[in-house]
N, C-alpha and C positions, 0 to 999 in steps of 0.2 A: 546066694552063693558065697561060700566062704572062700576067701582069696588065698589063704595059706594056713597050714597047720601050726608051724613054728613061728611065734609072734614076737621072737627075740629080737632086738635091733643091734645092728653092728655098724661101726662107723672105723674108718682108718685111724689110727692113733694121732697123726698129724692133724687130720680133719676135726677129730674131737676137740684137740688143744684149740683149734681155731674157733670152733663154735663156742667153747668156754670164754675165749677172749671177747668174742661178739656179745656174749651174755653180760660179761662185765662191763663193757661199753655202755649197754643199755641200762644198766642199774643205776648209772649216775643221773639218769633221768626217770627214775622209779618204775622202770619196765623189765621184764624178764622174757626169756627165750625158751620155747619148747620145740624139741625136735619131733616131727611126725612121722618121718621116714628117712632111712640111710640106705645101707647096702640093701640090695634085693638079689634073690636068685632069679636065674632065667626063667625058672617055672612060675615064680611069682609075678615077674614082669609080663610073660605071656597072659596070664590070667587077668592082669590089670588091663593089658590091651583090649582082650575081647570084652571085659566088663564094661569099659567105658566106650566102646563101640556100641554096645547094647544100650546103654544108659544115656549117652549123649550124642555121639556122632550120627547114628542111624536116623535120628529125627530130622537131621538137616537134608536127608536125601529121600524122604518119603518112605523111608523103611522101618518106622518106629513100631508099628504094630506086628510086622513080620518078626523083628528081633524080640519084641516083647514076649512073644509066645516060647521062646528058648528059655530054659531053665538051667542050663549047665554049659560050661565053657567049650566042651567038644562039640554040642549041637550048634552053639554060636559060630564056631569055626567052619563047621561043615555047611552051614547055610551060607555064610559069607563066600566060601570056596565055590558055592554053586552059582553064584552070581556072574553075569557076563564079564569077562576080563577088564573091559574099560571101566565098568562100575566098581569093581574091586579096587582098581588102581585110585580112582577118585575118593573113594570112602578110606581106603587105607591111608592115603597121604594126608587127609584131613584130620583123621584120627592120630597120626604120628606128630602133629603139632603139639600134642599135650600127653601123649603116651608113647615112648619110644618102642620100636619095634624089638621083640626080643632077640638078643644076639650074644654069643660068646667069642665072636670074631676079634681076636687080639687087636686088629687094626680098626675095628669099628664095633665096639662093645655098646650095649645099652649103657647110659652114662650111669645110672644106679648100681650096675653090676661091678662097676669099678671101685666102689666104695668112696669115690670122690664126689658125689651128688648127696645133698642133703635137702629135705623139705622142713621148713621151720615156720613158727608162727609167733607173733608178738603176744605177750601176756601183761595184763596191768591188774594188780591187786588179786593174783591169783586167778584171773578170769581172761579167757581168750579175748583180745581185742577186736573191736568191729573193725575189719579192714575192707569193707564194702561188698565182698562176695564170699561165700563159704570155701573152705579148702577144697582144692581140686576142682574148681568150677572151670567149665571149658567154654568160656566166652571171651570176647575181645577186652571186656573190662577187668579181666585177670591179669593183664599185661603188667609187667614191671614198671611201665612208664606211662601207663594210661593215665593215672591221676595227674601227671603233669602236662596233659594235652589241653590247649586252649579251648578247643571244640570237642566236647565230650559230654556224655550224659552224667548227671550228677548222681552220686551214691545217695541211697535212701538212709536217712539219718542225718548226723553232724558231718556234712560233706568235707569241711575245712579239716576237722579232727582226724577223719579217716585218712586223708590225703598226707597230714602230717606223721601220722602212725605207719603209713606205708613208706615214707621217705625214711623214717627212723630205722625201720627194719632194714632196709636196702642198705643204708649208710652203715650200720652196724656190721653187716656181713661183710660189705666191701672193705671196711677198715681192718677188718680181721684177715683179709687176703682172698675172699672169695669173688668170683664173677656171678652176675645174675643171669637168668635165663629169661629172655623177652617176654614169651608168652604167659610166664607165670611168676609172679612177685614172690612167691615162697620158695622156689627152688634155686639152689646155688650150687656152683661147681668149683671144684679145686683139683687141678692136677690131671683131669682126664681130658678126652679129646673135644668135648664141648667146651671147656675152658681154654684149652690151646687155640680153638677157633676164635675165641674172643680177643686172647692176648697176643696170639701169634706164637710161632715156635712148635716144639714137639710136646706131646703129652707125656707126663710123668707116670701115669697110671694106667692100667689095662684091665681086663676081666681078672676077678679074684674070687676066691672062695674063702670063708672063715676057717 
């Protein structure tokens, strides 16, 4: 399933400058930064919502086989809406931890539709650094502060280096002015409602289109 036809990436100018500042901060340690995702259209956000429900969330509720039979976003949505209301609520809320509900509502837009959210990854010597899990992983060990827990499962590979690299990524983005999103160590916010929730005060950004 192709998520989007237009693969161009957009960021707010202010957010782009902050990302570049984070990149400069990392270079002093021999690392680089790559942006994986920035502004999203509501259409892309909706496709992602159904895609990850099918790929990850459904398996947590004994729905994996049923969802895997579905081959397009419309059929995934139709099947989901055929489930009992209470089942829909549980699955939807679990999915929303990692993929926001698509919304143009100025008071509650999807974070990426504001242009104030960015997904980034640490690079070393031109190669994506091992940060313990793949990008867009939807489990507890993708959390921004999971690597700091005293009681946790160790990452496969050099656990200590993975933890240091995660900390470097978070410190780089925080030093540039971003706030991080707890469930995803690669997702950072500035100026939108999610950022305001962390810092307090009002959001500066809302839904926008290029």
